[in-house]
C-alpha positions in Angstrom: -26.5 50.2 25.3 -23.9 48.9 28.2 -24.7 52.1 30.1 -28.2 51.8 29.8 -27.9 48.2 31.1 -26.1 49.5 34.2 -28.4 51.9 35.1 -30.9 49.1 34.9 -29.2 47.4 37.4 -28.5 50.1 39.7 -32.1 51.1 39.8 -33.0 47.8 40.7 -30.4 47.4 43.0 -31.9 51.0 44.8 -35.7 49.8 44.9 -34.7 46.6 46.3 -32.5 47.7 49.0 -35.3 50.7 49.7 -38.2 48.0 49.8 -36.1 45.8 52.2 -35.4 48.6 54.6 -38.9 49.8 54.8 -39.8 46.6 56.6 -42.8 45.9 54.9 -44.7 42.6 55.7 -44.1 40.2 52.8 -46.5 37.8 54.1 -50.0 38.2 52.1 -53.2 39.3 54.1 -56.4 38.0 53.3 -59.2 40.2 54.0 -62.8 39.4 53.7 -63.9 43.1 53.7 -62.0 44.5 50.2 -64.2 45.7 48.0 -63.2 46.0 43.8 -64.5 48.6 41.5 -64.1 47.6 38.4 -64.0 50.4 35.6 -65.2 50.2 32.1 -62.4 49.3 30.3 -61.5 46.0 32.7 -65.1 45.1 32.2 -64.9 45.3 28.2 -61.8 43.3 28.2 -63.0 40.6 30.4 -66.0 40.4 28.0 -63.3 40.2 24.7 -65.3 43.3 23.2 -61.8 45.6 23.4 -58.1 44.0 22.1 -57.9 40.1 22.0 -54.2 40.3 23.5 -55.8 42.0 26.6 -58.6 39.5 27.1 -56.8 36.9 29.0 -54.8 39.0 31.0 -57.9 40.5 32.6 -59.8 37.7 33.0 -56.4 36.5 35.1 -56.6 39.4 37.3 -60.3 39.0 37.9 -59.4 35.3 38.8 -56.9 36.5 41.4 -59.2 39.0 42.7 -61.9 36.9 43.2 -60.2 34.4 45.4 
């Protein structure tokens, strides 16, 4: 179990370092020309026609992308 924990920390460190070295702009950019395509699964989850535990996260996702 300890080896697994060490591996997870090391992976996180590598990913974090790679992300910071790429020089990615961390400022969020709002663009009015974004089009989102929703697949059937997302629509069914948002309408609460699938598993109950998926409804709330899907609705929150839709709120995030609707500005």
